[in-house]
C-alpha positions as CSV (number, residue, x, y, z in Angstrom):
1,M,-16.2,-6.5,-30.9
2,A,-14.1,-3.6,-32.3
3,T,-11.3,-4.5,-34.5
4,N,-7.6,-3.9,-33.4
5,E,-7.2,-0.7,-35.3
6,K,-10.4,0.9,-33.5
7,K,-9.8,-0.5,-30.1
8,L,-9.3,2.2,-27.4
9,K,-5.8,1.6,-25.8
10,V,-5.4,3.2,-22.3
11,A,-2.1,3.5,-20.6
12,I,-2.3,3.9,-16.6
13,M,0.7,4.9,-14.4
14,G,1.6,6.5,-11.1
15,A,1.1,3.8,-8.6
16,K,3.0,0.6,-7.7
17,G,1.4,-1.4,-10.5
18,Y,-0.8,-4.4,-11.2
19,P,-2.0,-6.8,-9.6
20,Y,0.1,-5.5,-6.7
21,V,-2.4,-3.8,-4.0
22,Y,-1.0,-1.6,-1.2
23,G,-3.1,1.4,-1.2
24,G,-6.1,3.3,-2.6
25,Y,-4.4,4.1,-6.2
26,D,-3.3,0.3,-6.5
27,T,-7.0,-0.7,-5.8
28,L,-8.1,1.8,-8.3
29,I,-5.9,0.5,-11.0
30,R,-7.1,-3.2,-10.4
31,E,-10.8,-2.6,-10.2
32,L,-10.7,-0.2,-13.2
33,G,-8.2,-2.0,-15.3
34,E,-10.1,-5.2,-15.0
35,R,-13.4,-3.7,-15.8
36,L,-12.1,-1.9,-18.8
37,V,-10.8,-5.0,-20.1
38,T,-14.2,-6.7,-20.1
39,R,-15.4,-3.7,-22.0
40,G,-13.1,-4.3,-24.8
41,V,-10.4,-1.7,-24.0
42,S,-6.8,-2.4,-24.2
43,V,-5.2,-1.6,-20.8
44,R,-1.5,-1.3,-20.1
45,V,-0.2,-0.6,-16.6
46,Y,3.3,0.5,-15.8
47,N,4.6,-1.5,-12.8
48,H,7.3,-0.5,-10.4
49,R,9.9,-3.0,-11.5
50,A,11.6,-3.6,-8.1
51,L,8.3,-4.7,-6.4
52,F,7.8,-7.6,-8.8
53,K,9.8,-10.8,-8.5
54,D,7.8,-12.4,-11.3
55,K,7.1,-10.3,-14.3
56,P,4.4,-11.8,-16.6
57,R,3.7,-9.7,-19.7
58,Y,0.0,-10.2,-19.3
59,V,-2.3,-10.7,-16.3
60,K,-6.1,-11.1,-16.8
61,G,-5.7,-9.3,-20.1
62,I,-3.8,-6.3,-18.8
63,E,-0.5,-5.6,-20.3
64,C,2.2,-5.1,-17.7
65,I,5.3,-3.0,-18.4
66,Y,7.9,-3.2,-15.6
67,T,9.7,0.3,-15.6
68,P,12.8,1.3,-13.2
69,A,13.0,4.0,-10.6
70,I,15.8,5.6,-8.7
71,E,15.3,3.5,-5.4
72,K,15.2,6.4,-2.8
73,K,12.4,7.1,-0.7
74,S,11.7,10.6,-2.0
75,L,12.5,9.8,-5.7
76,T,11.1,6.4,-6.2
77,Q,7.6,7.2,-7.3
78,L,8.4,10.4,-9.3
79,T,11.2,8.7,-11.2
80,H,9.1,5.6,-12.0
81,S,6.3,7.7,-13.4
82,F,8.9,9.7,-15.4
83,F,10.2,6.6,-17.1
84,S,6.7,5.3,-17.6
85,M,5.4,8.6,-19.1
86,V,8.3,8.5,-21.6
87,H,7.7,5.1,-22.7
88,A,4.0,5.7,-23.0
89,C,4.5,8.6,-25.3
90,F,6.6,6.6,-27.5
91,S,4.0,4.1,-27.8
92,D,0.6,3.9,-29.8
93,V,-1.7,4.2,-26.6
94,D,-4.6,6.7,-27.1
95,V,-5.0,8.0,-23.7
96,I,-2.6,8.0,-20.6
97,F,-4.3,7.9,-17.2
98,V,-1.8,9.2,-14.4
99,V,-2.5,9.0,-10.7
100,N,-0.9,11.2,-8.0
101,S,-0.6,15.0,-8.2
102,G,2.9,14.8,-7.8
103,N,3.2,13.6,-11.3
104,G,1.7,16.9,-12.5
105,P,4.9,18.2,-14.3
106,F,5.1,15.1,-16.5
107,G,2.2,16.4,-18.3
108,L,4.5,18.6,-20.1
109,I,6.2,15.4,-21.9
110,S,2.9,14.1,-23.1
111,R,1.9,17.5,-24.3
112,L,5.0,17.5,-26.5
113,F,4.0,14.2,-27.9
114,G,0.4,15.2,-28.4
115,K,-0.9,12.3,-26.2
116,P,-4.4,13.1,-24.5
117,T,-4.0,12.7,-20.6
118,V,-6.1,12.4,-17.4
119,I,-4.8,12.8,-13.9
120,N,-6.3,11.6,-10.7
121,V,-4.9,14.2,-8.2
122,D,-6.1,12.6,-4.9
123,G,-5.7,14.6,-1.6
124,L,-4.0,17.6,0.0
125,E,-0.5,16.1,-0.5
126,W,1.4,19.5,0.2
127,L,-0.3,19.4,3.7
128,R,0.8,16.2,4.8
129,P,3.3,16.2,7.6
130,K,5.6,13.7,5.8
131,W,6.4,16.5,3.2
132,K,8.2,19.3,4.8
133,G,9.7,22.3,3.4
134,A,10.8,21.6,-0.2
135,G,8.6,18.3,-0.4
136,S,5.5,20.5,0.6
137,K,6.3,23.2,-2.1
138,Y,7.0,20.6,-4.7
139,F,3.4,19.0,-4.3
140,L,1.7,22.4,-4.2
141,W,3.4,23.5,-7.5
142,A,3.1,19.9,-9.0
143,S,-0.7,19.9,-8.2
144,R,-0.8,23.4,-9.7
145,M,1.1,22.1,-13.1
146,A,-1.6,19.1,-13.1
147,T,-4.4,21.5,-13.7
148,K,-2.3,23.3,-16.5
149,L,-0.6,20.3,-18.2
150,Y,-3.2,17.6,-18.3
151,D,-6.5,17.4,-20.6
152,Q,-8.7,16.3,-17.6
153,V,-8.2,16.7,-13.9
154,I,-10.2,14.1,-11.7
155,N,-11.0,14.5,-8.1
156,D,-12.7,11.9,-5.8
157,S,-14.9,14.2,-3.8
158,E,-16.8,17.4,-4.0
159,E,-14.8,18.8,-1.3
160,M,-11.4,18.2,-3.3
161,R,-13.2,19.9,-6.3
162,R,-13.9,23.1,-4.3
163,V,-10.3,23.1,-3.1
164,Y,-8.9,23.0,-6.5
165,L,-11.3,25.6,-7.7
166,E,-10.2,27.9,-4.8
167,L,-6.6,27.3,-4.7
168,F,-5.9,26.8,-8.6
169,N,-9.1,28.3,-10.3
170,A,-9.4,25.1,-12.0
171,D,-12.5,22.9,-12.3
172,S,-12.2,19.0,-12.3
173,K,-14.5,16.1,-12.8
174,V,-15.6,14.2,-9.6
175,I,-15.2,10.4,-9.9
176,A,-15.2,8.6,-6.4
177,Y,-13.4,5.4,-5.6
178,G,-15.7,2.4,-5.6
179,A,-16.4,-0.1,-2.7
180,N,-16.9,-3.8,-2.4
181,P,-19.5,-4.5,0.2
182,R,-19.4,-7.7,2.2
183,E,-21.8,-9.2,4.6
184,S,-19.7,-11.5,6.7
185,A,-16.3,-13.0,7.4
186,E,-14.9,-15.8,9.6
187,S,-13.9,-15.1,13.1
188,K,-10.9,-17.4,12.9
189,F,-8.8,-14.7,11.5
190,I,-9.4,-12.5,14.5
191,E,-9.2,-15.4,17.1
192,K,-5.5,-16.3,16.2
193,W,-4.9,-12.7,17.7
194,G,-6.8,-13.5,20.7
195,L,-9.9,-11.4,19.7
196,T,-13.4,-11.9,19.7
197,T,-16.4,-10.4,17.9
198,E,-16.9,-6.7,19.1
199,S,-14.0,-7.0,21.6
200,Y,-11.9,-4.2,20.2
201,F,-11.8,-1.0,18.3
202,L,-10.1,-0.6,15.0
203,I,-7.6,1.5,13.1
204,V,-6.6,0.5,9.6
205,G,-4.1,2.5,7.5
206,R,-0.5,3.5,7.0
207,L,1.4,4.5,10.2
208,V,1.9,8.3,9.2
209,P,1.3,11.4,11.2
210,D,-1.7,12.5,9.1
211,N,-3.7,9.5,9.9
212,N,-3.4,10.4,13.5
213,A,-3.1,6.9,15.0
214,D,-0.9,8.4,17.8
215,L,-3.8,10.9,18.7
216,I,-6.3,7.9,18.7
217,I,-4.1,5.5,20.7
218,D,-3.3,8.4,23.2
219,G,-7.1,9.2,23.6
220,F,-8.1,5.5,23.8
221,L,-5.7,4.8,26.7
222,K,-7.0,7.7,28.6
223,S,-10.5,6.1,28.2
224,S,-11.7,3.6,30.8
225,S,-12.6,0.9,28.0
226,N,-11.9,-2.7,28.6
227,R,-11.7,-3.5,24.9
228,K,-8.5,-3.4,23.1
229,L,-7.4,-1.0,20.2
230,V,-6.2,-2.9,17.3
231,I,-4.0,-0.9,14.7
232,V,-3.8,-2.7,11.3
233,G,-1.0,-1.3,9.1
234,D,2.6,-0.2,9.1
235,Q,5.1,1.8,7.0
236,P,6.8,0.5,3.9
237,F,10.0,2.5,4.8
238,E,12.0,2.4,8.0
239,D,10.2,5.4,9.9
240,E,11.3,6.8,13.3
241,W,7.7,8.2,14.0
242,A,6.1,4.8,13.3
243,N,8.8,2.9,15.2
244,E,8.2,5.1,18.2
245,L,4.5,4.4,18.0
246,K,4.9,0.7,17.9
247,K,7.0,0.8,21.0
248,I,4.0,1.7,23.2
249,Q,3.5,-1.2,25.7
250,D,0.0,-1.5,26.9
251,P,-2.2,-4.8,27.1
252,R,-5.0,-2.9,25.4
253,I,-3.1,-2.0,22.2
254,L,-2.4,-4.5,19.4
255,F,-0.2,-3.7,16.5
256,T,-0.9,-6.4,13.7
257,G,1.6,-4.9,11.0
258,Y,0.3,-5.3,7.3
259,V,-2.6,-7.7,6.8
260,K,-2.6,-8.7,3.0
261,D,-5.1,-11.6,3.0
262,P,-8.3,-9.8,2.2
263,D,-10.4,-12.2,4.0
264,E,-8.4,-11.6,7.2
265,L,-8.7,-7.9,6.7
266,A,-12.3,-8.0,6.2
267,S,-12.6,-10.2,9.4
268,F,-10.8,-7.4,11.4
269,Y,-13.4,-4.7,10.2
270,I,-16.6,-6.8,10.2
271,H,-16.0,-8.1,14.0
272,S,-15.0,-4.8,15.3
273,Y,-17.0,-2.9,17.9
274,A,-16.1,0.3,16.0
275,Y,-13.8,1.6,13.3
276,F,-11.5,4.7,14.1
277,H,-10.9,6.9,11.0
278,G,-8.5,9.5,11.5
279,H,-7.3,10.2,8.1
280,E,-6.9,14.0,7.7
281,Y,-5.8,15.2,4.2
282,G,-7.9,13.4,1.5
283,G,-11.1,13.0,-0.4
284,T,-12.7,9.6,-0.7
285,N,-10.7,7.3,1.5
286,P,-10.5,3.5,0.5
287,A,-10.3,2.5,4.1
288,M,-13.5,4.4,5.0
289,L,-15.2,2.8,1.9
290,K,-14.2,-0.7,3.4
291,A,-15.5,0.3,6.9
292,M,-18.9,1.2,5.4
293,G,-19.0,-1.7,2.9
294,Y,-18.2,-4.1,5.9
295,G,-20.8,-2.7,8.1
296,C,-18.7,-1.0,10.9
297,A,-19.8,1.6,13.5
298,I,-17.6,4.5,12.2
299,L,-16.0,7.0,14.6
300,A,-14.3,9.6,12.4
301,L,-12.1,12.6,12.6
302,D,-14.3,15.8,11.9
303,T,-12.9,16.9,8.4
304,P,-15.1,18.3,5.5
305,F,-13.9,15.1,3.6
306,N,-15.3,12.7,6.2
307,Q,-18.4,14.7,6.6
308,E,-19.0,14.2,2.8
309,M,-18.4,10.5,3.0
310,L,-20.5,9.9,6.2
311,Q,-23.3,12.3,5.0
312,N,-23.0,14.7,7.7
313,G,-23.3,12.3,10.6
314,K,-25.8,10.0,9.0
315,H,-23.3,7.1,8.9
316,G,-21.0,7.9,11.7
317,W,-19.9,9.8,14.7
318,Y,-17.2,12.5,14.7
319,F,-14.6,13.6,17.0
320,D,-12.2,16.8,17.2
321,K,-8.6,16.5,16.8
322,K,-7.9,16.4,20.7
323,V,-6.8,13.6,22.8
324,K,-10.0,14.3,25.2
325,A,-12.3,14.1,22.3
326,V,-11.1,10.7,21.5
327,A,-11.4,9.4,25.1
328,E,-14.9,11.0,25.2
329,I,-16.1,9.4,22.0
330,V,-14.7,5.9,23.3
331,G,-16.8,6.4,26.4
332,K,-19.8,7.4,24.4
333,A,-19.5,4.3,22.2
334,E,-19.1,2.1,25.2
335,K,-22.2,3.4,26.9
336,N,-24.4,3.2,23.8
337,P,-24.1,-0.3,22.3
338,T,-27.7,-0.2,20.6
339,Q,-26.6,3.1,18.7
340,M,-23.4,1.3,17.7
341,N,-25.3,-1.6,16.3
342,E,-27.7,0.8,14.4
343,L,-24.5,2.4,12.8
344,R,-23.4,-1.2,11.7
345,K,-27.0,-1.8,10.1
346,E,-26.9,1.5,8.3
347,A,-23.3,1.6,7.2
348,R,-23.7,0.0,3.8
349,S,-26.6,2.3,2.9
350,G,-24.0,5.1,2.8
351,L,-22.6,3.4,-0.2
352,T,-24.5,5.4,-3.0
353,E,-24.1,4.7,-6.7
354,K,-21.1,7.0,-7.1
355,Y,-19.0,4.5,-4.9
356,N,-20.0,1.5,-7.2
357,W,-17.0,0.3,-9.1
358,D,-19.1,-0.4,-12.3
359,Y,-20.3,3.1,-12.2
360,V,-16.9,4.4,-11.5
361,T,-15.6,2.5,-14.6
362,E,-18.3,3.8,-16.8
363,Q,-17.4,7.5,-15.7
364,Y,-13.8,7.0,-16.6
365,L,-14.6,5.2,-19.8
366,E,-16.6,8.3,-21.0
367,V,-13.7,10.4,-20.1
368,F,-11.3,8.2,-22.2
369,Q,-13.6,8.1,-25.1
370,E,-14.1,11.9,-25.2
371,L,-10.4,12.5,-25.1
372,S,-9.4,9.8,-27.8
373,G,-12.4,10.2,-30.0
374,K,-12.7,6.3,-30.0
375,K,-16.0,4.8,-29.2
376,V,-16.3,1.4,-27.1
377,P,-19.2,-0.6,-27.9
378,A,-22.1,-0.9,-25.4
379,P,-21.8,-4.0,-23.1
380,L,-23.6,-7.1,-24.1
381,P,-26.7,-8.0,-22.2
382,V,-26.1,-9.4,-18.9
383,A,-27.2,-13.0,-20.1
384,K,-24.6,-12.9,-23.1
385,Q,-21.8,-11.5,-21.3
386,V,-18.4,-13.4,-21.3
387,S,-16.4,-14.1,-18.1
388,L,-13.3,-12.1,-17.3
389,E,-11.3,-15.3,-17.9
390,E,-12.8,-15.8,-21.4
391,V,-12.0,-12.0,-22.3
392,T,-8.5,-12.6,-20.9
393,E,-7.8,-15.4,-23.2
394,S,-9.5,-13.8,-26.3
395,Q,-7.4,-10.5,-26.1
396,R,-4.0,-11.6,-25.5
397,S,-3.1,-11.0,-29.1
398,D,-4.8,-7.6,-29.2
399,F,-2.1,-5.7,-27.4
């Protein structure tokens, strides 16, 4: 194993932290961070202090730094990233990995300190309905700044790479998110909600306008389906749009709120008749990856990003952004149970190598090594690899 002086040290920031899991970025940090540790990399994650009641310094070999933020809806994430960036620049980390294009301007700080940087810019933040006026303009400007101030820009899909080339004349490296396929889950988790296998359609995601839950609910209620529509998710902040949505009273509609237990969430996916994916402004979507990995029949909004993920219809059906189109695809799905079953059988085969977390980690590691000039030893043969717990204990003194 490499000595402490030569060990690659990576700082990760821009999300809520580790091991907190709320969205796609948090999942990326957990999956990537834990795998980097097993490869002998020193990993530091900057956690949003207010979200963590307990604040251990090390978790599974990952160093956790708890930085503050200005606790206002529009400032929380950006101020947390600002404080984290300053802290990292005064430390001995070799590479700083930032997520979220909103953090684009903070690359100026790392440039002043000469720290190599990587940023994952995610989706089309400036088009999301929640950012209006100044917010939209800021995200467009911040995304442009990310292409100028960071050493390497990462996009999670070929379509997002194309967008950045056209808008900002800036190329990027494509590294997708990974998936954790699963074959089965106990039905007891859905039974407590009065559900049975294939008795419901499913939506999973935050209750925000750009995920189009309102469109899907409206279209579903205009269909003649006797199944339920289950909506798993909510908003972390008090939100008028989400509150109005949750006021809908119909025996076919079920709002569960957040489901944090991974086994329960998997059960909702695996036992659904079909999964609705209405996400509009992003690249590789983690909720879609779960649907594929859990063997769902997928009904997706027709966008270039969803076309890419589902391989142009090979692994799902598409609907237009119209209430009538939603009602029609519900009816089509109801009348074709055999085709729905075929989609379930083929879903996992859509998870090609680029969606494998080990492959994703190796791609990030290549970027980190190139920018830092430090090499990480090749992994041990499978038979000789130590467990994550053993690595955790042996590396506590290396940070």
